[in-house]
N, C-alpha and C positions, 0 to 999 in steps of 0.2 A: 504494500500500500504506500502510495506517495502522500505527502501532506496536501490537503485540500487548499487550493489557493482562493477559493470562493467560499464564503460563509453566509449564513442566514442574515438577512437585512442588508446585504451589500447591493449596490446598484450595478447591474451588468448590461452589456450590449451583446447581441447575437452576432457572431462573425461568420456564420454559415447557416445554410438551411433556408426554409421558406420565410422565416422572420428575420432575415439578415438586415442589420442596421437598426433594429428596434431595441429599445431599452426597457428595463423593468427591475423591480425589487425582488430579491430572492426570498421565497416563502419557506422553502425547506431544501435540505441537501441530503442526499444518500451517498456517502463516500464509497460504500462497498460496491454499489452498482455504478458509480461514477456519473450520477445524474442529479439534476436539481429542478425544482418547480419554480418557475419565474412568473410573476404577476404580469398578465397580458401577452405572454409568449406561448406559442404552440397550443392554441385553443383547439379543443376537439369537442365534438358533439357526443353527448352521452344520454342514453335513455334511462329514465328513472321511473320506477314503479310507484303508483299512488299508495300513500299510507295515510294514517289518521293525521299526521303532522304536516304533510306536504302533498301538493297536487302532483300527479304524474305528468310525464311529457318528456320533451327533449330539451336538455340544458347544455350550456357550454362551460367546460371546465379546463383548467390548465393541466397539460400532461407533462411528464418529466422530459427534460432535454439534456443531452450529453454535456458534461462539463467542458469537453474539448471544443464545443461550439460556442462557449461563453467566454467573455473577457471582462474584467473589472472596468467600469466606466469612470472616466475622469470628467466631471462636469465643467471644470475650468477650461480645459482644452477641447471639450466637445468630441472626445474620441476614446477608444479603448486604450488600456495601459497594462503593462506587465506589473507583477508584484515583486518587490524586493523586501527581504526580511532584514531589518536593521536592529542593532542592539541599542537600547536606551537604558543605560544603567544595568539593572538586573533583568529587565523585561525585554522581550523581542516584540517589535512592532512591525506590522505590515504597512509598507509605504508604496505609493504609486511611482513608477519609474519616470513617467512623463513630467509630473509636477513636483514630486517629492512630498506630497501631502500624505499624512498618516491616515490609515483606515480604521485602526482600532481605537 
């Protein structure tokens, strides 16, 4: 297993696939499968059975997307950036290589 460079609540940009160029917030990460669920990316239609709590029908949900197709997004430079791990005293901080801004 490699260290996941993308974590929950990070803002990412899709660099490949049908949603290329779109950005969103990471809702969850599954490092074992190498996937993440991103808000607004890879929407799929899912049929839901009617229950007492909800009406049945077809809804849109976000499906997992491969981590290799995502890159952390730098809002200042308006593009994706790689991650550098820098030591800040006793702690290690994830920083964006493009702007040098800390993520953690």
